[in-house]
C-alpha positions as CSV (number, residue, x, y, z in Angstrom):
1,M,0.0,0.0,0.0
2,K,1.3,3.4,-0.9
3,R,2.1,6.0,1.8
4,T,-0.6,8.3,0.4
5,E,-3.2,5.6,0.7
6,Q,-2.2,4.8,4.2
7,R,-2.4,8.5,5.1
8,R,-6.0,8.6,3.9
9,R,-6.8,5.6,6.1
10,G,-4.9,6.7,9.2
11,G,-4.7,10.4,9.1
12,G,-2.1,13.0,8.0
13,H,1.5,13.5,9.0
14,A,1.5,13.9,12.7
15,S,4.0,15.0,15.4
16,F,4.6,11.8,17.5
17,D,6.4,9.7,20.1
18,K,8.6,4.5,18.0
19,R,17.2,-12.2,15.5
20,R,18.0,-15.4,17.9
21,E,20.9,-15.9,20.4
22,A,24.1,-13.6,21.1
23,E,27.2,-13.1,23.1
24,K,28.8,-9.6,23.7
25,R,29.5,-5.9,23.0
26,P,30.4,-2.3,24.8
27,S,28.8,1.2,25.4
28,S,28.9,4.5,23.6
29,E,28.5,7.0,26.4
30,P,27.9,5.3,29.7
31,R,25.5,6.8,32.2
32,A,26.1,7.0,35.9
33,S,23.6,4.4,36.9
34,H,25.3,1.7,34.8
35,E,28.8,3.1,34.4
36,G,30.6,0.9,37.0
37,E,28.8,-2.2,35.8
38,E,29.7,-1.5,32.1
39,R,33.3,-0.8,32.8
40,S,33.9,-4.3,34.2
41,A,32.3,-5.8,31.1
42,W,34.2,-3.7,28.5
43,T,36.9,-5.2,26.3
44,K,39.5,-2.5,25.9
45,I,42.9,-1.5,24.4
46,Y,45.0,1.2,26.1
47,G,48.1,3.1,25.1
48,V,48.6,5.4,22.1
49,A,50.5,2.9,19.9
50,P,48.1,-0.1,20.4
51,V,45.0,2.1,19.9
52,L,46.5,3.6,16.7
53,E,47.2,0.1,15.4
54,A,43.6,-0.9,16.1
55,L,42.4,2.1,14.2
56,R,44.7,1.5,11.2
57,A,43.9,-2.2,11.0
58,G,40.1,-1.5,11.0
59,E,39.4,-5.2,11.9
60,R,37.8,-4.6,15.2
61,A,34.7,-2.6,16.0
62,L,35.6,0.3,18.2
63,E,32.8,1.4,20.4
64,Q,34.5,4.7,21.5
65,L,37.8,6.3,22.4
66,I,38.3,7.8,25.9
67,I,40.9,10.5,25.9
68,A,42.2,12.0,29.1
69,E,41.5,15.6,29.7
70,G,44.6,17.7,29.0
71,A,46.4,14.9,27.2
72,H,49.1,16.2,24.9
73,H,50.8,13.2,23.3
74,H,52.3,14.1,19.9
75,R,50.4,11.3,18.1
76,L,47.0,12.2,19.4
77,R,46.3,14.3,16.3
78,E,46.8,11.2,14.1
79,L,44.7,9.1,16.4
80,L,41.8,11.6,16.5
81,S,42.0,11.9,12.7
82,K,41.7,8.2,12.1
83,A,38.9,7.9,14.7
84,R,37.0,10.6,12.9
85,K,37.4,8.8,9.5
86,R,36.2,5.6,11.0
87,G,33.3,7.3,12.7
88,V,34.4,6.3,16.2
89,P,33.0,8.5,18.9
90,V,35.6,10.2,21.1
91,R,34.9,11.2,24.7
92,H,37.2,13.2,27.0
93,A,37.3,12.2,30.7
94,P,39.4,12.9,33.8
95,R,42.6,10.9,34.1
96,A,41.2,9.2,37.2
97,E,38.4,7.7,35.2
98,L,40.8,6.3,32.6
99,Q,42.9,4.8,35.4
100,R,39.8,3.1,36.9
101,V,38.8,1.8,33.4
102,A,42.3,0.5,32.5
103,G,43.2,-0.7,36.0
104,A,45.4,0.7,38.7
105,D,48.7,-0.6,37.2
106,A,48.0,0.1,33.5
107,N,50.0,2.6,31.6
108,H,47.2,4.0,29.4
109,Q,49.1,7.1,28.2
110,G,45.8,9.0,28.3
111,V,44.1,6.9,25.6
112,I,41.7,3.9,25.9
113,A,39.7,2.3,23.1
114,V,36.6,0.4,24.1
115,I,36.1,-2.6,21.8
116,A,32.7,-4.0,20.6
117,A,32.6,-7.7,20.6
118,A,31.0,-7.7,17.1
119,S,30.8,-5.2,14.3
120,Y,27.9,-2.8,13.8
121,A,26.1,-3.0,10.4
122,D,26.5,-0.2,7.9
123,R,23.7,2.3,8.3
124,D,23.4,3.1,4.6
125,E,23.4,-0.5,3.6
126,L,20.6,-1.3,6.0
127,I,18.5,1.6,4.7
128,E,18.8,0.4,1.2
129,S,18.0,-3.2,2.2
130,L,14.8,-2.0,3.8
131,A,13.9,0.0,0.7
132,A,14.4,-3.1,-1.4
133,R,11.7,-4.9,0.6
134,V,9.1,-2.2,-0.1
135,G,6.4,-3.7,-2.3
136,T,7.4,-7.3,-1.7
137,E,5.6,-10.0,0.2
138,E,7.8,-9.3,3.3
139,P,7.6,-5.5,3.8
140,P,10.3,-3.9,5.9
141,L,10.0,-3.8,9.7
142,A,12.7,-1.9,11.5
143,V,13.1,-0.6,15.0
144,V,14.6,2.8,15.8
145,L,15.6,3.6,19.4
146,D,15.8,7.2,20.7
147,G,18.2,7.2,23.6
148,V,17.7,3.9,25.4
149,E,20.4,4.0,28.2
150,D,19.7,0.8,30.2
151,P,21.7,-2.2,28.7
152,R,19.1,-4.7,29.8
153,N,16.4,-2.8,28.1
154,L,18.4,-2.7,24.8
155,G,19.2,-6.4,25.1
156,A,15.5,-7.3,25.7
157,I,14.4,-5.2,22.7
158,L,17.0,-6.8,20.4
159,R,15.8,-10.3,21.6
160,T,12.2,-9.4,20.8
161,A,13.1,-7.8,17.5
162,E,14.8,-11.0,16.4
163,C,11.9,-13.1,17.6
164,V,9.3,-11.3,15.5
165,G,11.6,-11.1,12.5
166,A,12.4,-7.4,12.5
167,H,14.9,-6.7,9.8
168,C,17.2,-4.3,11.7
169,V,17.6,-2.0,14.6
170,F,19.0,1.6,14.6
171,I,20.5,3.2,17.8
172,P,22.0,6.6,18.3
173,E,25.8,7.0,18.3
174,R,25.7,9.2,21.4
175,R,23.8,9.5,24.6
176,A,22.6,5.9,24.5
177,V,23.9,2.5,25.5
178,G,25.9,0.6,22.9
179,L,26.4,-3.1,22.3
180,T,27.9,-4.0,25.6
181,E,28.5,-7.4,27.3
182,T,25.4,-6.7,29.5
183,V,23.3,-6.0,26.4
184,A,24.5,-9.3,24.8
185,K,23.6,-11.3,27.9
186,A,20.1,-9.7,28.0
187,A,19.7,-10.3,24.3
188,A,20.3,-14.1,24.9
189,G,22.0,-14.6,21.5
190,A,20.0,-12.1,19.4
191,L,23.2,-10.1,18.6
192,E,24.3,-12.9,16.3
193,R,21.1,-12.6,14.3
194,V,19.7,-9.1,14.3
195,Q,21.6,-6.3,12.5
196,V,22.3,-3.2,14.5
197,A,23.5,0.1,13.1
198,R,24.6,3.3,14.9
199,V,23.4,6.7,13.5
200,Q,24.6,10.2,14.2
201,N,21.2,11.9,13.5
202,L,17.9,10.1,14.1
203,V,15.9,12.9,12.5
204,R,17.9,12.5,9.2
205,L,17.4,8.7,9.4
206,L,13.6,9.1,9.7
207,D,13.5,11.4,6.8
208,E,15.6,9.0,4.7
209,L,13.2,6.1,5.6
210,K,10.2,8.2,4.6
211,E,11.8,9.1,1.3
212,R,11.9,5.3,0.6
213,N,8.2,4.9,1.4
214,I,8.8,3.4,4.8
215,W,6.3,4.7,7.5
216,T,7.9,6.0,10.7
217,V,5.6,5.3,13.7
218,G,6.5,6.5,17.2
219,T,5.0,5.5,20.5
220,S,3.8,8.1,23.0
221,A,1.5,8.1,26.0
222,D,-0.3,11.2,24.8
223,A,-1.0,9.9,21.3
224,T,-4.7,9.8,20.3
225,R,-4.6,6.4,18.4
226,D,-4.1,3.0,20.0
227,Y,-1.3,0.9,18.6
228,T,-3.8,-1.8,17.5
229,E,-5.5,0.8,15.2
230,W,-2.4,1.1,13.0
231,D,-1.9,-1.0,9.9
232,W,1.4,-2.8,10.7
233,T,1.3,-4.7,7.4
234,V,2.7,-1.7,5.5
235,P,6.5,-1.0,5.4
236,C,7.3,0.7,8.7
237,A,9.9,1.6,11.3
238,L,8.8,1.6,14.9
239,V,10.3,4.4,17.0
240,F,10.7,4.0,20.7
241,G,11.9,6.7,23.2
242,G,14.4,6.2,26.0
243,E,13.6,5.6,29.6
244,G,11.9,8.5,31.3
245,A,12.1,11.2,28.7
246,G,10.5,9.3,25.8
247,L,11.0,10.6,22.3
248,H,12.9,13.8,21.8
249,R,10.8,16.7,20.4
250,L,12.4,16.7,16.9
251,V,12.2,12.9,16.6
252,R,8.4,13.1,17.5
253,E,7.9,15.8,14.9
254,H,9.5,13.8,12.2
255,C,7.4,10.7,12.8
256,D,4.6,10.0,10.4
257,A,2.3,8.9,13.2
258,L,2.2,8.4,16.9
259,V,0.4,5.5,18.7
260,R,-0.2,4.7,22.3
261,I,-0.5,1.6,24.5
262,P,-3.5,2.0,26.7
263,V,-2.9,1.7,30.5
264,R,-5.5,1.5,33.3
265,G,-3.3,1.8,36.3
266,H,-1.8,4.8,38.0
267,I,1.5,4.5,36.2
268,T,1.1,6.2,32.8
269,S,3.7,4.3,30.7
270,L,5.4,0.9,30.3
271,N,9.1,0.1,30.5
272,V,10.5,0.7,26.9
273,S,11.4,-3.0,26.4
274,V,7.9,-4.1,27.4
275,A,6.4,-1.4,25.1
276,A,8.5,-2.6,22.2
277,G,7.4,-6.2,22.9
278,V,3.7,-5.2,22.9
279,V,3.9,-3.2,19.6
280,L,6.2,-5.6,17.8
281,Y,4.0,-8.6,18.5
282,E,1.0,-6.7,17.3
283,A,2.9,-6.1,14.1
284,L,3.7,-9.8,13.9
285,R,0.1,-10.7,14.6
286,Q,-1.3,-8.5,11.8
287,R,1.4,-9.7,9.3
288,T,0.8,-13.3,10.2
289,R,-3.0,-12.9,9.8
290,N,-2.4,-11.2,6.4
291,D,-0.2,-14.1,5.3
292,E,-2.9,-16.6,6.2
293,K,-5.5,-14.6,4.2
294,D,-3.3,-14.7,1.2
């Protein structure tokens, strides 16, 4: 069904809030509540020469670089240039933090590279693979996460995404948890099956998906349409906000539609991993029913 036809069925462009068993991976910008836990699970390389070699080789997925505040090593410029070319996030932190991450006896020289246990998928390749499914018997189903910070929530979402057959997951490059060891454990193997890509700009991602006739549907407690009222058999990307804050304003405004999950208790919203499970399984239910009709 074309996007214009779906709009006539479900309303106009609105401002809104939207595979089996794995092992490991680290975080992009750790938050205080999980920072200590994540540090112990990270795989890391420290020292200017080893980190430079890892960047040159390009064989390992680098989650982020941590540079000591005030570090002045003469090879830092080359290191930062190569990190920028590879799209590796760089974070500056006090030397005391680097010492805690590397270990008390480690000579980190003011540089630590946090290593992901598996590579991220290429963002552009995933977008084009989704676009290629538009108009086929298996329309694209993607998940976009706007600032999920809890590694257990991300792991649970990845596990559910794999179970329902979602084609990929997009996560922000910054201000969100990355693919850490804790995420892998919570995903229970899904990291080996579901493709995950990091993106710098979620708003741009949503616009690119819409240009390829993929509906972007966010979730929000104040939406006026229930999630069961949306036609999930069309090509779509489900957009889910982070814990507490939900979707950021610009992300909401660039979604085609917003849906809500009704609640009857005093708490007004569900945990993000639970919400993702509810909506993803509704999408699977509708698509399975549609397949049976055919």
